[in-house]
C-alpha positions, 0 to 999 in steps of 0.5 A: 304681402303684409302690405297688402294684407294690411290694407285688404283688412282695413278696406274689408272693415270700412265696408264692414261699417259702411254695411252696418250704417245702411242697416235700418236698425241693427241686432245688438242688445242694449244693456245700458244707457249710452252703449251705442257711444261705447259701440262707436267708440270700440269700433272707431279704436279697431278701424284706427288701429288697422289704419295705422297699420296701413299708413305705416308702410307708406309714411316713415314718420311715426307723428305724421302717421299717428296723426293722420291715423286719428284724422282719416278715423274721424273723417270717415266717422263723420262721412259714416254719420252723413251716410246714415243721415239717409237710411230710413230708420237711422238718425245722425248724431254728432256725439256718435261722431265724438265717441268715434274720435274718441275711439280714434284718439285712444287708439293712438294714445294706447299705442303711444302708451305702449311704445308701439307706435314706432316701425 
């Protein structure tokens, strides 16, 4: 039951990110320069934690789950930037992808720091 719930939540989060990326503009206020990079890092921090929760049901090695969580989230960020390049009013930005990947790495480092990554 927990496995299905974890996979369901991560799938809903993927769909939410896709939906946001499909909007021609986002209604979020910009309070400071480069805030979008912080938003990207935060969104992919959360995504990576959700991916980690799902993968740990399938893979017993914490190191492999750690690595695959970062890689999967980074690749999803790359595909998201590609997707945005086709959305009117949006543009693709390599620095957004770097922020996505940074958020993913920080998520896994946070788990390691707090020793939560073990099964």
